[in-house]
SEZAFI-446732 format. One record per atom (N, C-alpha, C): residue in three letters; x, z, y. Coordinates in steps of 0.001 Angstrom, whole numbers, plus 524288, in hexadecimal, padded with zeros to 5 digits. Atoms other than C-alpha are relative to their C-alpha. Layout:
BEGIN
alaXZY/...
//
This chain:
BEGIN
met8012F7FB097FD77/metF30D5A353F3D5F0/met7FBD77FEFC80436/pro8041D800BB7FC33/proF249DA37193DE63/pro801E78008A8059A/asp7FECD7FF697FA6F/aspF24C5A36003ED32/asp7FF58805B88017D/thr800167FA7C7FE97/thrF2843A437D3F211/thr7FFE5800F0805E2/ser800557FF437FA61/serF2710A40F94009B/ser7FB308034580141/gly804587FC967FE9D/glyF1E71A4B32406B0/gly7FFCF804F77FCE5/phe7FFC17FB2C80324/pheF21BDA55803FC70/phe804528036D801FF/ser7FC037FC467FE5D/serF296CA61B93FFBF/ser80331801C27FB3F/arg7FCBF7FDE880425/argF3490A675E3F7E7/arg7FD63804C97FDC1/arg802627FB84802AE/argF2FF5A716E3EDC8/arg803CD8047D7FF8B/trp7FBEE7FC127FFF8/trpF3CCCA78EF3EDE3/trp8049E7FDC3802F6/asp7FBD18017B7FC55/aspF49A4A784B3F563/asp802E17FAF47FEA4/asn7FD10804C080167/asnF5069A6D543EDB4/asn7FC7E7FBEF7FD50/asp803B3803A18025D/aspF4428A65C53E9A4/asp800A07FA8D80240/gln7FF6D8057B7FE66/glnF46E1A57303EA4E/gln7FB237FCCF7FEAB/arg804648030580210/argF3AC9A52943E304/arg7FB10800C780338/thr804767FE4D7FCDC/thrF3033A59B23EB17/thr7FAA77FF747FD4E/ile804E78006F802BE/ileF25BEA56FD3E0D0/ile80120800C47FA31/gly7FF487FEE180594/glyF23F3A5B573D2D2/gly7FED57FB527FC92/thr800A480432803C5/thrF21C2A537F3C67A/thr7FA687FF5E7FE29/thr8055A8004A801E1/thrF1382A56973C38C/thr7FCB480415802D6/asp803757FBF87FDCE/aspF07E7A5F3F3C706/asp7FF3B804457FBE1/ala8010E7FBAF803A2/alaF02A1A6B763C060/ala7FA56800117FE60/arg8058D8008180171/argEF532A667B3BC5F/arg7FE90803467FB39/gly8010C7FD0D804BB/glyEF64FA6D5D3AF4C/gly7FEA5805AA80110/ala801357FA8D7FEA2/alaEF548A7A7E3B648/ala7FAE08008E802E1/val804B57FFAC7FCBA/valEE91EA77193BE13/val7FB678027E7FD2C/ala804A07FDF5802BE/alaEDEBEA79FF3B3C5/ala80047805F67FF2D/pro7FFCC7FA3F8008C/proEE3A5A87C93B075/pro7FFBB802D880539/leu8005F7FD9E7FACC/leuEE574A8ACE3BEF1/leu7FA6A7FFCC80205/gln8056D800717FE63/glnED7B3A85E83C17D/gln7FCB2804227FD57/arg802F57FBF6802D7/argED289A8F083B6F4/arg800F88055F8027B/leu7FECA7FB167FD8F/leuED99AA9A7F3BD43/leu7FD538005780563/leu802988000B7FAE1/leuED46CA96923CAB5/leu7FA3E8010F7FF6E/glu805877FF2A800BA/gluEC696A95FB3C5AC/glu7FEEC805B57FE61/ala800AF7FA8880180/alaEC80CAA3643BF51/ala800A48038B804CB/cys7FF137FCE87FB50/cysECD6EAA8FA3CC14/cys7FB31800068039A/arg804B48006A7FCAF/argEC0EEAA48A3D2EE/arg7FB3D802987FD9A/arg8048D7FDC0802A5/argEB7EEAAB063C8F0/arg7FF258058E801E9/pro801207FA8C7FE5D/proEB143AB7363CE6F/pro800EF803EB7FB9B/gly7FF017FBDB803DC/glyEB5DEAC3623C76D/gly8045E7FED07FC35/trp7FBC780159803AD/trpEC165ABCA53C0B1/trp8048B803E08005B/val7FBB97FC317FF56/valECB70AC6303C668/val7FE26805517FE18/thr8019B7FB278027C/thrECB08AD2AC3BE8C/thr80042804AF803B2/glu800117FB277FD10/gluEC858AE0433C3B3/glu804C4803527FE6B/asp7FC197FBF980117/aspED20AAEB943C41F/asp8056E7FDB97FEAC/pro7FAD9802528012B/proEDED8AE3F33C532/pro80460804017FF7F/gly7FBF17FBFB8008D/glyEE697AF08F3C687/gly800B8801AB7FA5A/thr7FFBA7FEB580590/thrEE35CAF3893B857/thr801DA7FB5F7FCDA/tyr7FED18047880346/tyrEE3F3AE5EB3B2AE/tyr805507FD8D8012F/leu7FB25802927FE71/leuEEFA5AE0DD3BA53/leu80423803E8801AC/gly7FC467FC527FDAD/glyEF5D3AEC533C146/gly80350802E47FBF4/leu7FCF27FD20803E7/leuEF9DEAF3B43B51F/leu8045F7FCB17FDBF/ala7FBF48036980222/alaF0138AE8093AF95/ala804547FEEB80408/leu7FC0B801017FBF5/leuF07DBAE5163BC96/leu80339804E68012A/arg7FD017FB217FF34/argF0B85AF3633BED3/arg803C8800F77FB9A/his7FC857FF6C8048D/hisF1112AF3F13B10F/his804CB7FC9C8009C/gln7FB8C803727FF39/glnF19A9AE8363B3F7/gln803BF8022B80431/cys7FCDF7FDFC7FBB1/cysF1E4AAEE4D3C0BE/cys80308804E37FE6B/glu7FD847FB33801BE/gluF21F7AFAC43B993/glu804297FF127FBD4/thr7FBE780156803DB/thrF2ABDAF3B63AFC9/thr80559800E180273/val7FADC7FE6B7FE04/valF38DDAF84C3B151/val802A57FBA78032A/asp7FD108042D7FD7E/aspF3EB5AEB1F3B4EF/asp7FCCC7FC99803B7/cys803628031B7FCC6/cysF3369AE6393BD18/cys801AE80012805BE/pro7FE8C8001E7FA6D/proF36C6AE1A33CAF8/pro7FB88801C4803A9/trp804937FE9F7FCED/trpF2916AE59C3CF9D/trp7FF0C805C480010/arg802047FAA07FFAB/argF2406AF2B53D446/arg7FA657FFAB801DE/trp8058B7FFD27FE8D/trpF1556AF51B3D4BA/trp7FF528033C804E6/met800ED7FD3E7FB1B/metF10DEAF8E73E253/met7FA3880140800ED/gly805947FEEE7FF2F/glyF0215AF8323E1C9/gly7FC9E7FB657FE9B/glu803D3804008016E/gluEF5D6AF06F3DF6D/glu7FB20800A280355/gly804F77FFDF7FD30/glyEE8DDAED183E5A9/gly7FD007FB2E7FEAF/gln803368048C800FE/glnEDE27AE3253E5AA/gln7FDE77FDF880532/asp8021B8026A7FB4D/aspEDABFAD98F3F083/asp7FA207FF3C7FF8F/asp805A9800D97FFF8/aspECCC4AD6FD3F480/asp7FE527FB737FC7E/asp8015E8048180350/aspECD2CACA153ECF5/asp800F3801137FA31/gly7FF227FE8880567/glyED080AD1533E054/gly805927FF4C7FE23/thr7FA89800A580182/thrEDEF3ACDE83E049/thr8028D8054E7FF51/tyr7FD207FB3980117/tyrEE6FCAD8B43DA21/tyr805557FF8B802A3/val7FB3B800197FCE7/valEF237ADB933E36C/val803C2804067FDE4/val7FC057FC988022F/valEFE86AE14F3DDA3/val804C17FFEE803B4/glu7FB6F7FF5F7FCA7/gluF096EAE69C3E631/glu8048B801B97FC90/val7FB437FEC08031C/valF16F2AE6763DFE1/val804BD7FF6080383/glu7FB05800A57FD39/gluF24E6AE7A93E48E/glu803FF7FDB57FC1E/his7FBEE8028B8030D/hisF3090ADFB93DF9F/his805328010380297/phe7FAD07FFBE7FDAA/pheF3F21AE0F33E194/phe800DF7FB0B80329/pro7FEFD804A97FCFF/proF440BAD7A83EBF5/pro802037FBA37FC6C/ala7FEAA8044B80376/alaF451BACA4E3E576/ala7FEE17FADE802D6/ser80126805337FDDB/serF44B7ABBCC3E831/ser7FA287FED97FF66/asp8057A801998005B/aspF378CAB5573EA50/asp7FEBB7FE2F7FA71/his80101801EC8053F/hisF38DAAAEA73DD30/his7FFB2804747FC0C/gln8002E7FB86803A7/glnF3BBCABB683D60C/gln7FAF28031680098/leu805087FD547FF35/leuF2FF3AC1F03DC4C/leu7FB9D7FCFE7FD66/trp8040E8035A8025D/trpF2778AB6743D7F1/trp8001A800707FA06/glu7FF8B7FF97805A9/gluF2CB6AB6DD3C9F2/glu7FE0A805597FE1A/asp801617FABC801AF/aspF2B08AC5863C90D/asp7FA2C80102800D3/ala805AA7FF857FF34/alaF1D31AC4D13CEC2/ala7FD087FD857FB86/ile8028D8029C80462/ileF193DABB123C441/ile800978033E7FB0C/cys7FF457FCAD80490/cysF1F31AC3B53B9C6/cys7FC90804DD8002D/leu803627FB657FF86/leuF17F4ACF843BEE1/leu7FA597FE7C7FEE8/leu80555801BF800C9/leuF0B20AC80A3BF59/leu7FEE97FE447FA67/ser800CB801A680572/serF0D41AC30A3B187/ser7FE26804827FCA1/ala801DD7FB70802E7/alaF0A72AD0DE3ACE3/ala7FA0C800327FFBB/ile805B67FFFB7FFF1/ileEFC23ACE533B037/ile7FDA97FA867FF58/ala801BE805718007B/alaEFB6BABFA13ADD4/ala7FC4B7FF587FB5D/glu80387801798044E/gluEF010ABA893A5F3/glu800A47FA277FF11/asp7FF428055B8019F/aspEEE08AACEA3A065/asp8008E7FC0F80478/ser7FF448032E7FB4D/serEEC90AA69D3ADE3/ser802AC8036080408/phe7FC8F7FCDE7FCB2/pheEF6C2AAAEA3B7BF/phe801FD7FC838044C/his7FE28803167FB77/hisEF8EAAA5633C563/his80288803C7803DA/val7FD067FCBF7FC73/valF0327AAB263CE80/val801B07FCB0804AF/arg7FE96802D07FB35/argF05C3AA7513DC96/arg802E5803AA803B8/arg7FD367FCF57FC26/argF0FC3AAC263E651/arg7FD927FED680557/val802898008E7FAD7/valF08C3AAE783F359/val804377FFF68043A/asp7FB717FF997FC80/aspF151FAB2903FA9E/asp8043C802D67FD01/arg7FB7D7FDAF802B9/argF222EAB8C63F768/arg7FE97804FB7FD25/leu8011F7FAEA8024C/leuF1C20AC6033F458/leu7FA4D800977FE23/thr8056A7FFCA801F2/thrF0E54AC2723EFC9/thr7FF497FBC87FBE4/val8012C8038F80445/valF0A6CABC583E2F0/val7FA62800FE7FE46/glu805627FF79801DA/gluEFC65AB9C03DEA9/glu7FF887FD827FA91/cys8009F8019C80556/cysEF7C9AB7EE3D0BA/cys7FA4C8003A7FE75/val805187FFC980298/valEEB49AB47E3C9BB/val801117FF3C7FA38/thr7FF4080072805A4/thrEEB12AB6B93BB26/thr7FAEE801837FD54/gly804D87FEB9802B5/glyEE03EAB72E3B144/gly7FF577FD077FB0A/met801B4802AD804C1/metED990AB2B43A516/met7FB727FC6E8017F/leu80419803C07FEE0/leuED15AAA6783A649/leu7FC5A7FF8B7FB53/asp803B4800D28044C/aspEC58AAA2CF39E0B/asp802C67FD927FB62/gly7FD9180217804C0/glyECA24AA0D13901E/gly80592801B27FF02/asp7FA8D7FE5A800AB/aspED76BAA72C391F3/asp800B38045A7FBF9/gly7FF6C7FBA7803BE/glyED4B4AB2B7388F7/gly7FAC4802157FE7D/glu804E07FDAC80201/gluECAC2ABBAD38311/glu7FC948025F80431/phe802E47FD667FBFA/pheEC69FAC1BA38FEC/phe7FE117FC2A80424/ala80227803407FBE8/alaEBEF0ABC4239B69/ala804307FEAB80417/ser7FC8F801957FBD6/serEC5D6AB4F73A630/ser8002E8043180449/his7FF307FC137FBD1/hisECB85ABE553B06D/his805457FF0C8026C/gly7FB03800F27FD6C/glyED6ACABED53B9E1/gly801828044E803DA/his7FDAD7FC3A7FC66/hisEDF01AC5FB3C3B2/his8028B7FCF98047D/ala7FD61802157FB70/alaEE3BAAC2E93D171/ala803B580456801E9/ile7FBF47FC1A7FEB6/ileEF075AC9CC3D4FE/ile8034A7FE108048B/arg7FC47801267FBBF/argEF8CFACA403E149/arg80465804137FFA6/leu7FB677FC8C7FFDB/leuF068AACFD13E04E/leu802277FFF480584/arg7FD657FF727FAF3/argF0B9BAD4EC3ED16/arg80528802C47FEF1/met7FAB97FE438016B/metF1A2DAD69D3EB93/met802F58020F8049F/gly7FC697FDEB7FC04/glyF22BCADF603F3AC/gly805647FFFF7FDB8/leu7FAA07FFA4801CA/leuF3168AE0723F2DE/leu801EA80588800BF/arg7FDB57FAC67FFA8/argF3818AED423EFF5/arg804A57FFDD803A7/pro7FB6A7FFD67FCB6/proF429CAF1B13F929/pro804F07FE8A7FCE8/his7FB2D801CB80272/hisF5025AEC443F641/his802F3804707FD3D/asp7FCFF7FBB980261/aspF555FAF9CB3F2DD/asp7FD8B8022A7FAFA/cys802457FE5A804FE/cysF4C51AFB803E720/cys803577FDFB7FB99/val7FCEB801898049D/valF5313AFB023DA08/val7FCAE7FC4E7FCB7/gln802B9803E580326/glnF4F47AEEEE3D24F/gln80149800E17FA35/pro7FEDF7FF7D805AA/proF4DBAAF0113C373/pro804007FBD67FE6B/ser7FBBC803758018A/serF5950AE9C53BCA0/ser7FE0D7FACB7FDEA/asn801FA804D880245/asnF50FEADF893B5CA/asn7FBAE7FD7780328/ala80451802077FCE7/alaF4769ADC9F3C0CE/ala801797FB3880335/thr7FE6B804AE7FD16/thrF4E70AD06C3C579/thr7FD637FB197FDBF/ser802798047E80263/serF46D9AC7753BC6F/ser7FA2F800F07FF85/ser805A17FF7580083/serF3852AC4E33BC23/ser7FE7F801557FA74/asn8014C7FEDD8056B/asnF38D0AC6583AD6A/asn80031805BA7FEC6/ser7FF727FA7B8010E/serF3B98AD4CD3AEAD/ser7FAC5802EE7FF71/ile804D67FD2780061/ileF2D41AD8583AFA4/ile7FC897FE057FB95/met8034A8023980439/metF2848AD0803A435/met80121802A67FAEB/
//
């Protein structure tokens, strides 16, 4: 076992403090996505049409834990979506956010939790991914919590309910 002095625990009962390998295999595809993100004009226009309709449709599904609250676009082109969720654990919010974003996922899909109630996503098609030109989307989910007295759909306790 490698020397683990100087490493911090990765979770509460972590005795090892270091993993078994690295993730080099993911570097090349991530580099391609990074390069596409830097390309002028890569983020598509009119995200309310291209992305908003699919996300609103998911939010309107009977068993969906999300409620659509609004949309906008930041100066940097990021499509900002405001949604509300039933009160839930941090992990459940994260799972449900990924499931909601999967409705608009393209061949490359990167999701990052910024804080408990904000998730950012970049998704798109890279050169050679399909019949159309490379393009992408930058999305920020701003999540609010519904009041505790709201009635939760019977099947909205699992992230799988919106898929």
